[in-house]
Structures are given as structure tokens and as C-alpha cells.
Backbone bond lengths (Angstrom), bond angles and torsions (degrees), N, CA, C in turn:
res aa  C-N    CA-C-N  psi(-1)  N-CA   C-N-CA  omega(-1)  CA-C   N-CA-C  phi
1 M - - - 1.455 - - 1.556 110.38 -
2 Y 1.181 118.54 126.97 1.466 120.89 170.62 1.532 113.73 -136.75
3 A 1.260 111.99 165.42 1.537 120.85 -177.36 1.528 108.07 -142.13
4 I 1.385 114.42 158.34 1.345 126.14 173.84 1.465 107.24 -113.17
5 V 1.373 115.58 116.43 1.461 121.18 -175.87 1.514 111.72 -113.26
6 K 1.325 117.10 140.91 1.440 123.28 179.46 1.544 103.74 -98.07
7 H 1.359 115.94 126.68 1.488 120.79 175.30 1.505 110.40 -151.33
8 G 1.361 117.61 121.60 1.388 119.47 174.89 1.514 116.26 62.83
9 G 1.325 112.46 33.63 1.575 118.78 178.37 1.571 108.44 78.85
10 H 1.234 121.97 7.94 1.391 121.56 176.74 1.589 110.51 -118.54
11 Q 1.361 118.43 149.41 1.471 121.42 172.65 1.457 106.52 -107.98
12 L 1.350 116.03 130.74 1.447 123.84 -175.76 1.521 112.64 -124.66
13 K 1.218 119.22 133.90 1.508 122.57 -179.27 1.570 102.60 -94.57
14 V 1.326 118.23 122.83 1.411 123.35 -179.21 1.476 112.70 -129.57
15 T 1.301 113.93 147.73 1.468 125.00 168.21 1.537 111.25 -131.05
16 K 1.236 113.53 172.63 1.492 115.13 177.30 1.473 113.10 -63.68
17 G 1.318 113.50 125.77 1.510 118.80 177.29 1.580 109.06 101.55
18 T 1.316 118.93 -6.87 1.433 120.27 -175.96 1.590 107.94 -72.85
19 K 1.372 112.86 141.36 1.438 118.67 175.09 1.452 109.46 -104.69
20 L 1.317 120.54 126.04 1.485 127.41 -177.98 1.526 110.08 -115.59
21 T 1.382 110.88 150.57 1.503 119.59 165.37 1.458 111.23 -118.82
22 V 1.327 115.50 113.33 1.487 120.47 -178.67 1.474 111.84 -122.22
23 N 1.303 113.04 176.41 1.510 117.57 175.95 1.521 110.58 -60.24
24 R 1.291 116.43 153.90 1.537 121.47 -175.68 1.417 113.16 -53.25
25 L 1.440 115.91 132.09 1.422 121.76 176.85 1.483 109.19 -121.79
26 E 1.295 116.64 148.93 1.420 117.78 -178.66 1.482 106.98 -82.02
27 G 1.326 115.52 139.94 1.481 123.61 179.67 1.627 106.42 149.81
28 E 1.322 110.02 160.15 1.455 116.28 -176.02 1.597 106.25 -93.61
29 I 1.374 115.72 158.58 1.385 119.55 176.36 1.526 111.53 -61.91
30 G 1.326 118.18 133.36 1.487 119.59 -178.12 1.463 115.15 97.44
31 S 1.400 115.83 -19.63 1.471 114.59 178.29 1.532 112.92 -78.90
32 T 1.358 115.67 164.97 1.438 118.22 179.17 1.528 109.37 -111.25
33 L 1.337 110.55 157.47 1.488 115.41 179.22 1.587 102.85 -146.15
34 E 1.256 112.06 166.13 1.558 125.06 179.46 1.456 108.81 -118.75
35 L 1.406 114.57 131.75 1.467 123.38 171.21 1.513 105.17 -100.66
36 S 1.351 120.80 118.57 1.388 124.41 -174.47 1.457 111.24 -102.55
37 D 1.356 124.22 -12.41 1.436 125.03 177.64 1.391 112.01 -81.83
38 V 1.352 117.80 74.37 1.509 124.40 179.65 1.545 106.72 -92.50
39 L 1.333 119.17 116.93 1.421 123.27 -178.38 1.499 111.49 -87.68
40 L 1.378 120.63 -37.76 1.428 129.50 177.33 1.491 115.98 -139.52
41 L 1.256 118.76 139.80 1.482 123.06 177.46 1.476 110.70 -130.37
42 N 1.325 116.38 131.56 1.493 121.83 -177.72 1.585 102.91 -129.16
43 D 1.323 115.35 122.46 1.474 120.63 175.42 1.440 114.35 -106.67
44 G 1.308 118.08 25.83 1.504 117.99 178.98 1.522 115.33 99.02
45 T 1.299 113.99 -39.96 1.475 115.24 179.73 1.578 112.35 -115.52
46 T 1.317 114.88 -36.87 1.481 116.49 -179.59 1.553 110.24 -124.17
47 T 1.284 114.01 147.39 1.406 123.12 172.93 1.543 112.03 -105.90
48 T 1.367 114.34 130.95 1.394 114.83 174.59 1.534 110.80 -118.30
49 V 1.292 117.37 126.16 1.467 126.64 -176.03 1.501 106.58 -105.69
50 G 1.270 116.99 122.46 1.515 123.40 -179.24 1.428 109.75 -80.30
51 S 1.393 118.41 159.41 1.422 126.42 175.31 1.551 109.60 -135.74
52 P 1.294 121.70 80.49 1.478 128.93 3.14 1.537 111.71 -88.63
53 T 1.365 117.31 -25.26 1.502 112.42 179.01 1.661 110.65 -124.99
54 V 1.214 115.52 163.08 1.431 118.98 -178.45 1.579 107.15 -81.34
55 K 1.328 112.57 124.74 1.450 122.15 179.20 1.532 113.01 -58.83
56 G 1.285 118.72 130.56 1.506 121.79 177.58 1.489 119.71 74.17
57 A 1.391 117.12 -4.24 1.439 118.00 -176.34 1.527 109.43 -89.63
58 K 1.319 111.07 140.70 1.519 114.79 -174.93 1.582 107.43 -142.64
59 V 1.283 113.40 149.21 1.465 121.13 170.09 1.448 110.06 -121.14
60 S 1.404 113.75 122.73 1.514 119.12 -179.70 1.595 105.47 -101.19
61 A 1.321 105.78 141.42 1.575 114.42 -177.26 1.591 106.24 -139.47
62 K 1.271 110.75 157.39 1.537 122.12 174.68 1.478 106.20 -112.85
63 I 1.414 111.38 140.33 1.459 117.70 176.58 1.525 108.60 -84.15
64 L 1.275 114.75 122.92 1.531 124.66 179.26 1.532 111.57 -90.02
65 G 1.356 117.63 -35.83 1.396 117.90 -178.50 1.502 114.64 175.70
66 H 1.285 115.17 167.72 1.492 120.32 -179.86 1.534 105.04 -119.06
67 S 1.427 114.94 142.25 1.470 115.80 -177.97 1.597 102.62 -158.00
68 Q 1.373 110.52 175.99 1.437 119.01 171.84 1.504 114.88 -113.05
69 G 1.286 116.51 145.55 1.479 117.72 -178.91 1.444 116.25 -77.03
70 D 1.320 120.28 -173.61 1.469 123.54 -179.74 1.528 105.80 -69.61
71 K 1.396 110.60 154.22 1.445 113.23 178.05 1.583 109.84 -81.52
72 V 1.351 107.81 136.28 1.466 119.02 -179.82 1.585 104.75 -108.74
73 I 1.424 110.71 129.19 1.530 114.22 -178.65 1.465 104.77 -100.39
74 I 1.346 112.27 127.03 1.563 119.59 174.46 1.649 103.19 -101.99
75 F 1.291 114.77 122.34 1.485 119.76 -179.60 1.517 108.05 -130.11
76 K 1.347 115.31 116.07 1.395 123.30 -179.85 1.568 108.17 -115.29
77 K 1.356 112.31 134.44 1.492 119.04 -177.93 1.535 106.07 -140.37
78 R 1.273 114.17 133.87 1.518 121.76 174.35 1.562 101.38 -110.75
79 R 1.329 113.16 111.73 1.516 118.97 179.94 1.541 115.34 -60.54
80 R 1.281 110.57 142.40 1.455 123.72 177.54 1.568 112.15 61.03
81 Q 1.273 115.61 19.09 1.485 119.03 -179.94 1.547 113.03 -118.65
82 N 1.388 114.84 -2.92 1.454 123.80 179.71 1.529 105.50 58.26
83 S 1.333 118.43 39.85 1.475 121.53 -177.09 1.545 107.96 -121.38
84 R 1.351 117.79 116.99 1.509 121.49 -178.55 1.465 105.37 -138.84
85 R 1.245 114.37 148.97 1.466 125.28 178.76 1.454 110.40 -144.78
86 K 1.287 118.76 129.33 1.481 126.09 -176.69 1.561 107.60 -124.94
87 N 1.222 121.16 128.12 1.454 126.67 -177.37 1.539 107.13 -140.07
88 G 1.282 113.54 155.83 1.555 117.33 175.97 1.541 107.80 -129.92
89 F 1.384 113.96 161.48 1.414 122.21 -178.95 1.547 110.75 -150.03
90 R 1.418 112.73 133.51 1.504 113.59 178.02 1.549 100.50 -130.48
91 A 1.378 115.59 122.15 1.501 119.62 -178.42 1.458 107.18 -77.50
92 A 1.382 114.18 143.46 1.465 120.74 170.72 1.565 111.54 -83.03
93 L 1.241 117.16 126.56 1.464 123.70 -169.49 1.548 110.82 -123.26
94 T 1.318 113.88 156.99 1.422 122.05 172.64 1.586 111.46 -129.06
95 T 1.219 120.47 135.49 1.469 122.75 179.78 1.649 104.02 -101.30
96 L 1.320 108.27 132.57 1.459 118.39 179.10 1.465 110.19 -125.18
97 E 1.407 113.90 153.33 1.374 120.65 174.18 1.608 107.67 -127.07
98 V 1.338 113.04 122.06 1.486 116.49 -177.09 1.466 110.84 -72.73
99 T 1.379 116.98 125.00 1.421 120.36 178.22 1.501 116.05 -104.31
100 G 1.270 117.93 -8.63 1.529 121.97 174.36 1.477 114.27 -179.89
101 V 1.329 110.95 149.81 1.434 120.67 173.24 1.479 111.97 -121.79
102 S 1.341 117.07 116.00 1.443 115.47 -172.64 1.567 107.08 -124.32
103 K 1.394 113.46 160.77 1.430 120.48 -177.14 1.492 113.13 -99.57
């Protein structure tokens, strides 16, 4: 059984036991949460496509940890103007483990 879940502008294919890295979520390590924006649900024999979401379908997940992503360097330069700007960014991330997909 798998599902496609929408979270933070991304669509993720999840099954039981899948580990995900998503944008930072509020919650303590070890706590559980439910993702209710299920766009598609497949139970092995039938596929249910939501419009826009599947009614009653939920994905439960456990928070494994919080971290920061790799540093992304933003460098802007305007040629022949002696104008340069360097900036960096590290995304705040949460690691989840999917514990169940229910209909």
C-alpha cells in the first residue's frame, strides 16, 4: 500500500517504513503526527485518486529528528559595475518515518 502526500509544496510517495526529509515541522522528537493531504491512495488492487484529496485517508508519521540542510551559496554579480553580493542559506528540516497508511 502506498500513497502520494502533498506537504510544503512537494508531492511525496510514501509507504510504511519510508523515511522522509521535509521542511521544518513543529513537534518534539518521538511524537507522532498525521498528514491528511493524501492525493492518491493505492492498496495493491485499486487506486483511488482524490479530487483534490482522498476523503478519510491519512498517513501517520513519527518525528525522528530536526536538522539543517546543506548550505546553498547565492552569489549575484552585475558585470562592469563592481557590484557583488554573496549570501548563504540553510533550510530547516525535519526527518519523518512513516508508521502507517490508512484509508
